[in-house]
N, C-alpha and C positions, 0 to 999 in steps of 0.2 A: 269022474266028476269034473264038470266044466268050471273054469275059473271065473272070477268076478268079471274080468276084462273080456273074456269070451262071451259072456252073457250080455254085456253091454254092447259089444260089436253086433251080436244077433239082433239087438233091439232096434238098430237103425233100419233094418229091412222088415221089421214086424208090421203087419197090417191089421191083425186081429188082437185086440187088447182084452179078450175075455179072461185070459189068465196071464198074470204078470208076476214076476218075482218082486221081492221087496225093493230091490234096487230100481227096477223098472217102474214100480209104482211111485217111487220118489221122483223119478225123472218126469213122469206124467204129471205129478202134483206140481212140481216146479214149473213145468211148461204151462200148465193151466194158470198158475199164479202170475207168471209174467204176462200172459195174455190178458188176464183181468186187470192187472196193474196198468197196462197201457190203455185200457178202456176208461179207467177212472183214476188217474194218478194223483190228482190234487186232493180230493176229499175222501177217496176210498168209498167203501160201501156201507159203512156204519158198523159199530161193534157187534150188533146182533145179527147183521145180514151178510157178513163176509163168508161165513161157512155155508150159508144157504146159496150164495152165488157160486161158490166152489162146487157144490153139489149139482147145481143146474148146469154148470159148464162141463162137469164130468159126464153127465147124462148126454148132453149135446154132442160131446166129443166121443162118445161111446167108450169111455174108460170105466167099464163095468165093475172091476174090482174096487176101484177107488170110490165109485158111487155106492156100491153095496156096503162098504165099510165106513162110508161117510167121513173120509179122511179130511183132516184139517190141513193147513199149509205145511206142517212139519218143519217150519223154519220161522222163528219169531220175527225176523226182519220182514219176511213176506207177509206174515200174519198181521203185523202192526200196520204195514203199508196198505194192505187190503182193507183193514178196518177203518183207519183214520187218515190215510194218505201220507204224503211226503212229510208234512209237518209232524205227524206222529212218529214217523221214522227218525226224524231229526231229534225229537225229544227222547226217544229210546237210546240214540247214540250219544247224547250229551254225557250221561254218567260214565259210559265206556271211555269216551275221550278224556274225561277228567281223571279216570283211574290210570290210564296209560301215561298221562302227563305228569302225574304226581309220583308214580313209582318208577324208580330207575334201577332198583335192585332186582335180582333174578326171581325172588319170590313174588313180588308185586306183578312183574311181567307174566310169570307163570299163572297166577290167579286171574289176571286179565284174560289170558288165552283160554283158561277153563271156562270162565263166564261167557266170553264171546263165542267160544266153540259150542257151548251148550245151547246158546241162542241160535246158532247156525243150523243145528240138526234137530231141534225140537221146539215146538211152541210152548215154552215153559210157563208163560204167563196166562195160559188158558186153564191151568190146574192150580188148585189151592196150594199144593206142595211146592210148585214152581214159584208161585207168588211169594211164599214165605222165604224160600231160598234166595230169590232175587232181593227181597226187601231187607233181609238180614245181611247178606254178603255185600251188596252194593255200597251201603253207607260205611261199612267197615273198611272197604277198599278205597273209598273216596277220601276218608279221613287220612290225612298225611301221617305216614309212619313217623313215630318219634325218632329224631336223629340225635346222635351224640354230639353235644356242643362242647367246644373247647373250653376248658376251665381256665379263666385268666385270673391271675393273682393281682389284686389291686394294691399298689404300694402308695401309701400316702407320703406326705412331705417329711414325716418323722421316720421314714423307713420302717414303719410298723405294718405288720400283715393284718 
């Protein structure tokens, strides 16, 4: 059985994309997303039209497996940028930046990487379950974690507590 890296090395010399592995399909998808992004970076293609543009580009590039399965971007950052452009990407990044700035403990940072990583490998905001996950988790992480404040004892002039 060939390893993941061997399959990726073989991919460089591949000319026929009739059959691709899942890793190769992702590379073709990301390649297509980058191409489409550079064609319309500012406004994107619209929320309803981004997947259709991906499909058209899959067919034009002869990425048959991706076209037959009608793959989306499989990356929320690409998906958002294709749909609404750079401004939408910045709006998506704002909560993530807020989360990482507010949490300095290991648990907050770990949750940031879970959320940012899930956005990196799947377009979670295209599915109802992903929207619910994002809508519940993000505000909880943005809210500053309660910190333990030092209790100070106030001593008045009569030395009473």
